TORRO-352975 format. One record per atom (N, C-alpha, C): residue number from 1; residue in three letters; atom name; x, y, z. Coordinates in nm, 4 decimals. Example, Ala and Ser with C-alpha at 12.3 -4.5 7.8 and 13.67 -1.06 7.14 Angstrom:
REM residues 2
ATOM  gumi  guba  lolo        c1        c2        c3
ATOM     1   Ala     N    1.3190   -0.5690    0.7800
ATOM     1   Ala    CA    1.2300   -0.4500    0.7800
ATOM     1   Ala     C    1.3200   -0.3300    0.7800
ATOM     2   Ser     N    1.2850   -0.2250    0.7080
ATOM     2   Ser    CA    1.3670   -0.1060    0.7140
ATOM     2   Ser     C    1.2900    0.0030    0.7870
//
This chain:
REM residues 117
ATOM  gumi  guba  lolo        c1        c2        c3
ATOM     1   Gln     N    0.0832   -0.1177    0.0000
ATOM     1   Gln    CA    0.0000    0.0000    0.0000
ATOM     1   Gln     C    0.0880    0.1245    0.0000
ATOM     2   Val     N    0.0630    0.2130   -0.0946
ATOM     2   Val    CA    0.1370    0.3372   -0.1083
ATOM     2   Val     C    0.0383    0.4527   -0.1075
ATOM     3   Gln     N    0.0700    0.5548   -0.0300
ATOM     3   Gln    CA   -0.0089    0.6769   -0.0289
ATOM     3   Gln     C    0.0811    0.7949   -0.0610
ATOM     4   Leu     N    0.0301    0.8863   -0.1415
ATOM     4   Leu    CA    0.1049    1.0020   -0.1865
ATOM     4   Leu     C    0.0282    1.1286   -0.1520
ATOM     5   Val     N    0.0976    1.2258   -0.0963
ATOM     5   Val    CA    0.0358    1.3522   -0.0579
ATOM     5   Val     C    0.1157    1.4661   -0.1174
ATOM     6   Glu     N    0.0503    1.5453   -0.2024
ATOM     6   Glu    CA    0.1141    1.6594   -0.2666
ATOM     6   Glu     C    0.0931    1.7860   -0.1848
ATOM     7   Ser     N    0.1853    1.8794   -0.2007
ATOM     7   Ser    CA    0.1727    2.0098   -0.1383
ATOM     7   Ser     C    0.2483    2.1119   -0.2216
ATOM     8   Gly     N    0.2193    2.2386   -0.1992
ATOM     8   Gly    CA    0.2929    2.3463   -0.2636
ATOM     8   Gly     C    0.2211    2.4183   -0.3751
ATOM     9   Gly     N    0.1032    2.3732   -0.4112
ATOM     9   Gly    CA    0.0291    2.4400   -0.5166
ATOM     9   Gly     C   -0.0255    2.5737   -0.4702
ATOM    10   Gly     N   -0.0737    2.6508   -0.5661
ATOM    10   Gly    CA   -0.1299    2.7801   -0.5336
ATOM    10   Gly     C   -0.1436    2.8678   -0.6553
ATOM    11   Leu     N   -0.1653    2.9948   -0.6304
ATOM    11   Leu    CA   -0.1817    3.0955   -0.7350
ATOM    11   Leu     C   -0.0514    3.1722   -0.7521
ATOM    12   Val     N   -0.0078    3.1851   -0.8756
ATOM    12   Val    CA    0.1163    3.2553   -0.9047
ATOM    12   Val     C    0.0997    3.3336   -1.0341
ATOM    13   Gln     N    0.1698    3.4447   -1.0443
ATOM    13   Gln    CA    0.1651    3.5253   -1.1664
ATOM    13   Gln     C    0.2528    3.4655   -1.2751
ATOM    14   Pro     N    0.2198    3.4918   -1.4009
ATOM    14   Pro    CA    0.3074    3.4460   -1.5089
ATOM    14   Pro     C    0.4509    3.4926   -1.4867
ATOM    15   Gly     N    0.5443    3.4022   -1.5123
ATOM    15   Gly    CA    0.6844    3.4301   -1.4885
ATOM    15   Gly     C    0.7320    3.3948   -1.3497
ATOM    16   Gly     N    0.6399    3.3625   -1.2614
ATOM    16   Gly    CA    0.6750    3.3280   -1.1255
ATOM    16   Gly     C    0.7156    3.1829   -1.1102
ATOM    17   Ser     N    0.7366    3.1437   -0.9850
ATOM    17   Ser    CA    0.7847    3.0095   -0.9536
ATOM    17   Ser     C    0.7037    2.9464   -0.8420
ATOM    18   Leu     N    0.6956    2.8151   -0.8459
ATOM    18   Leu    CA    0.6386    2.7348   -0.7395
ATOM    18   Leu     C    0.7204    2.6077   -0.7258
ATOM    19   Arg     N    0.7190    2.5527   -0.6066
ATOM    19   Arg    CA    0.7826    2.4240   -0.5830
ATOM    19   Arg     C    0.6794    2.3293   -0.5247
ATOM    20   Leu     N    0.6543    2.2207   -0.5950
ATOM    20   Leu    CA    0.5634    2.1179   -0.5497
ATOM    20   Leu     C    0.6414    2.0062   -0.4818
ATOM    21   Ser     N    0.5831    1.9512   -0.3766
ATOM    21   Ser    CA    0.6457    1.8405   -0.3062
ATOM    21   Ser     C    0.5459    1.7273   -0.2909
ATOM    22   Cys     N    0.5969    1.6071   -0.2866
ATOM    22   Cys    CA    0.5151    1.4884   -0.2705
ATOM    22   Cys     C    0.5819    1.3981   -0.1682
ATOM    23   Ala     N    0.5076    1.3634   -0.0646
ATOM    23   Ala    CA    0.5558    1.2731    0.0381
ATOM    23   Ala     C    0.4874    1.1383    0.0223
ATOM    24   Ala     N    0.5657    1.0339    0.0146
ATOM    24   Ala    CA    0.5138    0.8992   -0.0026
ATOM    24   Ala     C    0.5236    0.8215    0.1270
ATOM    25   Ser     N    0.4181    0.7491    0.1575
ATOM    25   Ser    CA    0.4198    0.6566    0.2696
ATOM    25   Ser     C    0.3984    0.5158    0.2169
ATOM    26   Gly     N    0.4414    0.4187    0.2944
ATOM    26   Gly    CA    0.4407    0.2822    0.2459
ATOM    26   Gly     C    0.5756    0.2475    0.1869
ATOM    27   Asn     N    0.5795    0.1388    0.1148
ATOM    27   Asn    CA    0.7047    0.0900    0.0588
ATOM    27   Asn     C    0.7313    0.1520   -0.0773
ATOM    28   Ile     N    0.8393    0.2268   -0.0853
ATOM    28   Ile    CA    0.8878    0.2835   -0.2099
ATOM    28   Ile     C    1.0262    0.2260   -0.2361
ATOM    29   Tyr     N    1.0467    0.1785   -0.3564
ATOM    29   Tyr    CA    1.1716    0.1148   -0.3922
ATOM    29   Tyr     C    1.2455    0.1981   -0.4949
ATOM    30   Thr     N    1.3763    0.1828   -0.4974
ATOM    30   Thr    CA    1.4553    0.2557   -0.5955
ATOM    30   Thr     C    1.4221    0.2126   -0.7374
ATOM    31   Ser     N    1.3641    0.0954   -0.7522
ATOM    31   Ser    CA    1.3215    0.0517   -0.8843
ATOM    31   Ser     C    1.1929    0.1206   -0.9307
ATOM    32   Asp     N    1.1210    0.1835   -0.8379
ATOM    32   Asp    CA    1.0013    0.2580   -0.8747
ATOM    32   Asp     C    1.0391    0.3866   -0.9470
ATOM    33   Val     N    0.9563    0.4247   -1.0418
ATOM    33   Val    CA    0.9698    0.5545   -1.1061
ATOM    33   Val     C    0.8708    0.6506   -1.0414
ATOM    34   Met     N    0.9182    0.7662   -0.9997
ATOM    34   Met    CA    0.8334    0.8679   -0.9400
ATOM    34   Met     C    0.8228    0.9854   -1.0356
ATOM    35   Gly     N    0.7068    1.0481   -1.0381
ATOM    35   Gly    CA    0.6913    1.1567   -1.1320
ATOM    35   Gly     C    0.5739    1.2466   -1.1014
ATOM    36   Trp     N    0.5553    1.3409   -1.1909
ATOM    36   Trp    CA    0.4463    1.4370   -1.1828
ATOM    36   Trp     C    0.3686    1.4381   -1.3131
ATOM    37   Tyr     N    0.2378    1.4358   -1.3012
ATOM    37   Tyr    CA    0.1460    1.4519   -1.4114
ATOM    37   Tyr     C    0.0595    1.5741   -1.3833
ATOM    38   Arg     N   -0.0066    1.6224   -1.4871
ATOM    38   Arg    CA   -0.0990    1.7329   -1.4679
ATOM    38   Arg     C   -0.2198    1.7154   -1.5579
ATOM    39   Gln     N   -0.3302    1.7749   -1.5155
ATOM    39   Gln    CA   -0.4527    1.7691   -1.5921
ATOM    39   Gln     C   -0.5267    1.9016   -1.5809
ATOM    40   Ala     N   -0.5486    1.9633   -1.6943
ATOM    40   Ala    CA   -0.6274    2.0847   -1.7017
ATOM    40   Ala     C   -0.7716    2.0478   -1.7339
ATOM    41   Pro     N   -0.8678    2.1325   -1.6972
ATOM    41   Pro    CA   -1.0078    2.1028   -1.7280
ATOM    41   Pro     C   -1.0290    2.0778   -1.8764
ATOM    42   Gly     N   -1.0983    1.9693   -1.9067
ATOM    42   Gly    CA   -1.1269    1.9355   -2.0449
ATOM    42   Gly     C   -1.0128    1.8725   -2.1207
ATOM    43   Lys     N   -0.9016    1.8475   -2.0548
ATOM    43   Lys    CA   -0.7862    1.7891   -2.1207
ATOM    43   Lys     C   -0.7466    1.6580   -2.0536
ATOM    44   Lys     N   -0.6713    1.5784   -2.1269
ATOM    44   Lys    CA   -0.6226    1.4525   -2.0736
ATOM    44   Lys     C   -0.5077    1.4764   -1.9757
ATOM    45   Arg     N   -0.4948    1.3847   -1.8817
ATOM    45   Arg    CA   -0.3814    1.3897   -1.7920
ATOM    45   Arg     C   -0.2534    1.3600   -1.8702
ATOM    46   Glu     N   -0.1516    1.4397   -1.8464
ATOM    46   Glu    CA   -0.0282    1.4255   -1.9218
ATOM    46   Glu     C    0.0919    1.4226   -1.8289
ATOM    47   Leu     N    0.1943    1.3543   -1.8741
ATOM    47   Leu    CA    0.3193    1.3482   -1.7999
ATOM    47   Leu     C    0.3895    1.4829   -1.8047
ATOM    48   Val     N    0.4354    1.5292   -1.6903
ATOM    48   Val    CA    0.5165    1.6493   -1.6809
ATOM    48   Val     C    0.6641    1.6118   -1.6721
ATOM    49   Ala     N    0.6974    1.5256   -1.5781
ATOM    49   Ala    CA    0.8345    1.4817   -1.5590
ATOM    49   Ala     C    0.8352    1.3574   -1.4724
ATOM    50   Asp     N    0.9367    1.2751   -1.4886
ATOM    50   Asp    CA    0.9549    1.1637   -1.3974
ATOM    50   Asp     C    1.1029    1.1412   -1.3723
ATOM    51   Ile     N    1.1310    1.0570   -1.2743
ATOM    51   Ile    CA    1.2684    1.0360   -1.2319
ATOM    51   Ile     C    1.2825    0.8958   -1.1751
ATOM    52   Thr     N    1.3902    0.8295   -1.2095
ATOM    52   Thr    CA    1.4173    0.6964   -1.1581
ATOM    52   Thr     C    1.4925    0.7053   -1.0264
ATOM    53   Gly     N    1.5048    0.5918   -0.9596
ATOM    53   Gly    CA    1.5804    0.5869   -0.8360
ATOM    53   Gly     C    1.7274    0.6169   -0.8546
ATOM    54   Arg     N    1.7769    0.6029   -0.9756
ATOM    54   Arg    CA    1.9154    0.6349   -1.0069
ATOM    54   Arg     C    1.9338    0.7800   -1.0480
ATOM    55   Gly     N    1.8248    0.8547   -1.0613
ATOM    55   Gly    CA    1.8335    0.9950   -1.0939
ATOM    55   Gly     C    1.8147    1.0312   -1.2393
ATOM    56   Ser     N    1.7836    0.9360   -1.3233
ATOM    56   Ser    CA    1.7565    0.9663   -1.4633
ATOM    56   Ser     C    1.6217    1.0357   -1.4752
ATOM    57   Thr     N    1.6164    1.1432   -1.5527
ATOM    57   Thr    CA    1.4958    1.2250   -1.5624
ATOM    57   Thr     C    1.4393    1.2264   -1.7031
ATOM    58   Asn     N    1.3116    1.2577   -1.7094
ATOM    58   Asn    CA    1.2397    1.2691   -1.8347
ATOM    58   Asn     C    1.1418    1.3847   -1.8216
ATOM    59   Tyr     N    1.1390    1.4737   -1.9211
ATOM    59   Tyr    CA    1.0532    1.5908   -1.9165
ATOM    59   Tyr     C    0.9677    1.6013   -2.0410
ATOM    60   Ala     N    0.8468    1.6506   -2.0221
ATOM    60   Ala    CA    0.7650    1.6870   -2.1367
ATOM    60   Ala     C    0.8286    1.8052   -2.2085
ATOM    61   Asp     N    0.8143    1.8082   -2.3396
ATOM    61   Asp    CA    0.8737    1.9167   -2.4172
ATOM    61   Asp     C    0.8267    2.0543   -2.3695
ATOM    62   Ala     N    0.7034    2.0632   -2.3254
ATOM    62   Ala    CA    0.6469    2.1916   -2.2868
ATOM    62   Ala     C    0.7117    2.2513   -2.1630
ATOM    63   Val     N    0.7803    2.1697   -2.0835
ATOM    63   Val    CA    0.8370    2.2198   -1.9584
ATOM    63   Val     C    0.9883    2.2124   -1.9541
ATOM    64   Lys     N    1.0504    2.1591   -2.0562
ATOM    64   Lys    CA    1.1958    2.1484   -2.0580
ATOM    64   Lys     C    1.2604    2.2856   -2.0442
ATOM    65   Gly     N    1.3595    2.2923   -1.9584
ATOM    65   Gly    CA    1.4287    2.4178   -1.9345
ATOM    65   Gly     C    1.3633    2.5057   -1.8312
ATOM    66   Arg     N    1.2412    2.4732   -1.7906
ATOM    66   Arg    CA    1.1699    2.5534   -1.6912
ATOM    66   Arg     C    1.1441    2.4775   -1.5613
ATOM    67   Phe     N    1.1180    2.3481   -1.5729
ATOM    67   Phe    CA    1.0862    2.2655   -1.4562
ATOM    67   Phe     C    1.2030    2.1726   -1.4261
ATOM    68   Thr     N    1.2202    2.1411   -1.2982
ATOM    68   Thr    CA    1.3224    2.0475   -1.2551
ATOM    68   Thr     C    1.2631    1.9518   -1.1536
ATOM    69   Ile     N    1.2770    1.8235   -1.1786
ATOM    69   Ile    CA    1.2286    1.7220   -1.0868
ATOM    69   Ile     C    1.3458    1.6693   -1.0049
ATOM    70   Ser     N    1.3201    1.6390   -0.8792
ATOM    70   Ser    CA    1.4227    1.5839   -0.7919
ATOM    70   Ser     C    1.3597    1.4800   -0.7004
ATOM    71   Arg     N    1.4446    1.3953   -0.6447
ATOM    71   Arg    CA    1.3960    1.2837   -0.5640
ATOM    71   Arg     C    1.4925    1.2568   -0.4506
ATOM    72   Asp     N    1.4382    1.2293   -0.3336
ATOM    72   Asp    CA    1.5163    1.1907   -0.2180
ATOM    72   Asp     C    1.4728    1.0494   -0.1804
ATOM    73   Asn     N    1.5539    0.9519   -0.2136
ATOM    73   Asn    CA    1.5171    0.8132   -0.1885
ATOM    73   Asn     C    1.5097    0.7812   -0.0396
ATOM    74   Gly     N    1.5921    0.8470    0.0401
ATOM    74   Gly    CA    1.5900    0.8227    0.1833
ATOM    74   Gly     C    1.4630    0.8725    0.2497
ATOM    75   Lys     N    1.4099    0.9838    0.2020
ATOM    75   Lys    CA    1.2896    1.0430    0.2594
ATOM    75   Lys     C    1.1631    1.0052    0.1842
ATOM    76   Asn     N    1.1772    0.9351    0.0737
ATOM    76   Asn    CA    1.0632    0.8975   -0.0104
ATOM    76   Asn     C    0.9830    1.0199   -0.0533
ATOM    77   Thr     N    1.0534    1.1180   -0.1047
ATOM    77   Thr    CA    0.9887    1.2381   -0.1540
ATOM    77   Thr     C    1.0321    1.2662   -0.2971
ATOM    78   Val     N    0.9460    1.3348   -0.3682
ATOM    78   Val    CA    0.9777    1.3830   -0.5015
ATOM    78   Val     C    0.9239    1.5245   -0.5127
ATOM    79   Ser     N    1.0017    1.6120   -0.5741
ATOM    79   Ser    CA    0.9657    1.7525   -0.5835
ATOM    79   Ser     C    0.9716    1.7982   -0.7278
ATOM    80   Leu     N    0.9014    1.9065   -0.7535
ATOM    80   Leu    CA    0.9016    1.9668   -0.8865
ATOM    80   Leu     C    0.9177    2.1165   -0.8704
ATOM    81   Gln     N    1.0329    2.1668   -0.9100
ATOM    81   Gln    CA    1.0580    2.3101   -0.9107
ATOM    81   Gln     C    1.0107    2.3662   -1.0438
ATOM    82   Met     N    0.9192    2.4607   -1.0393
ATOM    82   Met    CA    0.8590    2.5169   -1.1591
ATOM    82   Met     C    0.8946    2.6648   -1.1678
ATOM    83   Asn     N    0.9688    2.6996   -1.2705
ATOM    83   Asn    CA    1.0092    2.8372   -1.2935
ATOM    83   Asn     C    0.9485    2.8884   -1.4235
ATOM    84   Ser     N    0.9489    3.0196   -1.4386
ATOM    84   Ser    CA    0.8978    3.0829   -1.5608
ATOM    84   Ser     C    0.7603    3.0300   -1.5975
ATOM    85   Leu     N    0.6726    3.0271   -1.5005
ATOM    85   Leu    CA    0.5411    2.9681   -1.5208
ATOM    85   Leu     C    0.4583    3.0475   -1.6211
ATOM    86   Lys     N    0.3802    2.9739   -1.6972
ATOM    86   Lys    CA    0.2938    3.0297   -1.8000
ATOM    86   Lys     C    0.1486    2.9964   -1.7687
ATOM    87   Pro     N    0.0544    3.0757   -1.8200
ATOM    87   Pro    CA   -0.0873    3.0431   -1.7977
ATOM    87   Pro     C   -0.1241    2.9016   -1.8404
ATOM    88   Glu     N   -0.0613    2.8513   -1.9451
ATOM    88   Glu    CA   -0.0918    2.7164   -1.9908
ATOM    88   Glu     C   -0.0414    2.6072   -1.8969
ATOM    89   Asp     N    0.0350    2.6446   -1.7948
ATOM    89   Asp    CA    0.0747    2.5495   -1.6923
ATOM    89   Asp     C   -0.0348    2.5274   -1.5888
ATOM    90   Thr     N   -0.1407    2.6053   -1.5945
ATOM    90   Thr    CA   -0.2506    2.5914   -1.5006
ATOM    90   Thr     C   -0.3119    2.4521   -1.5115
ATOM    91   Ala     N   -0.3172    2.3814   -1.3993
ATOM    91   Ala    CA   -0.3682    2.2448   -1.3979
ATOM    91   Ala     C   -0.3660    2.1936   -1.2546
ATOM    92   Val     N   -0.4276    2.0787   -1.2353
ATOM    92   Val    CA   -0.4072    2.0026   -1.1134
ATOM    92   Val     C   -0.2872    1.9121   -1.1364
ATOM    93   Tyr     N   -0.1925    1.9180   -1.0466
ATOM    93   Tyr    CA   -0.0706    1.8404   -1.0582
ATOM    93   Tyr     C   -0.0765    1.7209   -0.9643
ATOM    94   Tyr     N   -0.0450    1.6041   -1.0187
ATOM    94   Tyr    CA   -0.0554    1.4790   -0.9448
ATOM    94   Tyr     C    0.0806    1.4129   -0.9300
ATOM    95   Cys     N    0.1101    1.3700   -0.8110
ATOM    95   Cys    CA    0.2268    1.2877   -0.7864
ATOM    95   Cys     C    0.1962    1.1443   -0.8276
ATOM    96   Asn     N    0.2969    1.0755   -0.8765
ATOM    96   Asn    CA    0.2778    0.9412   -0.9285
ATOM    96   Asn     C    0.3966    0.8530   -0.8937
ATOM    97   Val     N    0.3664    0.7277   -0.8650
ATOM    97   Val    CA    0.4683    0.6243   -0.8503
ATOM    97   Val     C    0.4311    0.5092   -0.9418
ATOM    98   Arg     N    0.5241    0.4691   -1.0227
ATOM    98   Arg    CA    0.5047    0.3550   -1.1119
ATOM    98   Arg     C    0.5933    0.2411   -1.0636
ATOM    99   Arg     N    0.5303    0.1316   -1.0256
ATOM    99   Arg    CA    0.6024    0.0189   -0.9693
ATOM    99   Arg     C    0.6603   -0.0697   -1.0781
ATOM   100   Trp     N    0.7780   -0.1164   -1.0533
ATOM   100   Trp    CA    0.8414   -0.2138   -1.1403
ATOM   100   Trp     C    0.8543   -0.3440   -1.0635
ATOM   101   Pro     N    0.8270   -0.4578   -1.1281
ATOM   101   Pro    CA    0.7985   -0.4773   -1.2702
ATOM   101   Pro     C    0.6513   -0.4782   -1.3071
ATOM   102   Ser     N    0.5603   -0.4605   -1.2107
ATOM   102   Ser    CA    0.4173   -0.4727   -1.2382
ATOM   102   Ser     C    0.3616   -0.3573   -1.3204
ATOM   103   Ala     N    0.4289   -0.2424   -1.3186
ATOM   103   Ala    CA    0.3822   -0.1203   -1.3844
ATOM   103   Ala     C    0.2529   -0.0672   -1.3229
ATOM   104   Tyr     N    0.2232   -0.1044   -1.2008
ATOM   104   Tyr    CA    0.1072   -0.0509   -1.1313
ATOM   104   Tyr     C    0.1311    0.0958   -1.0940
ATOM   105   Tyr     N    0.0287    0.1781   -1.1140
ATOM   105   Tyr    CA    0.0386    0.3212   -1.0875
ATOM   105   Tyr     C   -0.0295    0.3574   -0.9554
ATOM   106   Tyr     N    0.0405    0.4341   -0.8739
ATOM   106   Tyr    CA   -0.0161    0.4958   -0.7551
ATOM   106   Tyr     C   -0.0277    0.6459   -0.7796
ATOM   107   Trp     N   -0.1345    0.7065   -0.7262
ATOM   107   Trp    CA   -0.1611    0.8479   -0.7500
ATOM   107   Trp     C   -0.1904    0.9218   -0.6208
ATOM   108   Gly     N   -0.1417    1.0450   -0.6139
ATOM   108   Gly    CA   -0.1870    1.1355   -0.5114
ATOM   108   Gly     C   -0.3192    1.1984   -0.5521
ATOM   109   Gln     N   -0.3761    1.2799   -0.4639
ATOM   109   Gln    CA   -0.5045    1.3426   -0.4929
ATOM   109   Gln     C   -0.4921    1.4725   -0.5701
ATOM   110   Gly     N   -0.3730    1.5229   -0.5851
ATOM   110   Gly    CA   -0.3495    1.6388   -0.6676
ATOM   110   Gly     C   -0.3422    1.7686   -0.5900
ATOM   111   Thr     N   -0.2729    1.8646   -0.6478
ATOM   111   Thr    CA   -0.2650    1.9990   -0.5935
ATOM   111   Thr     C   -0.2822    2.0983   -0.7081
ATOM   112   Gln     N   -0.3628    2.2004   -0.6839
ATOM   112   Gln    CA   -0.3987    2.2948   -0.7890
ATOM   112   Gln     C   -0.2901    2.3997   -0.8082
ATOM   113   Val     N   -0.2536    2.4218   -0.9331
ATOM   113   Val    CA   -0.1631    2.5297   -0.9711
ATOM   113   Val     C   -0.2370    2.6209   -1.0677
ATOM   114   Ile     N   -0.2454    2.7484   -1.0341
ATOM   114   Ile    CA   -0.3105    2.8473   -1.1199
ATOM   114   Ile     C   -0.2093    2.9556   -1.1517
ATOM   115   Val     N   -0.1866    2.9769   -1.2789
ATOM   115   Val    CA   -0.0946    3.0803   -1.3252
ATOM   115   Val     C   -0.1782    3.1871   -1.3941
ATOM   116   Ser     N   -0.1892    3.3011   -1.3302
ATOM   116   Ser    CA   -0.2771    3.4059   -1.3810
ATOM   116   Ser     C   -0.2342    3.5403   -1.3259
ATOM   117   Ser     N   -0.2533    3.6433   -1.4061
ATOM   117   Ser    CA   -0.2282    3.7790   -1.3623
ATOM   117   Ser     C   -0.3565    3.8499   -1.3222
//
């Protein structure tokens, strides 16, 4: 059983920054992939970034150069530093853990990010 709790969302002006954090409880393994997804109203949930236990990262093209994902295996946390935010970044952001080898997905309940002036 894995539970994920996100924090750090809020309202920010375009060009501003936010840092999202996700705390995992239960068993998290270095073989698990941890990441962030987002979903805007009327749109499909999409991958923002993910990171392996070894530190390999993957970013959506829309956020490359602006967002940075990090992971602390000892604390079972994953964070997303978001800089140069744009209105199109507005979405609910979800923490995710993908288990290996089953590929089972665990999800947090999400945290709202609104980028608006």
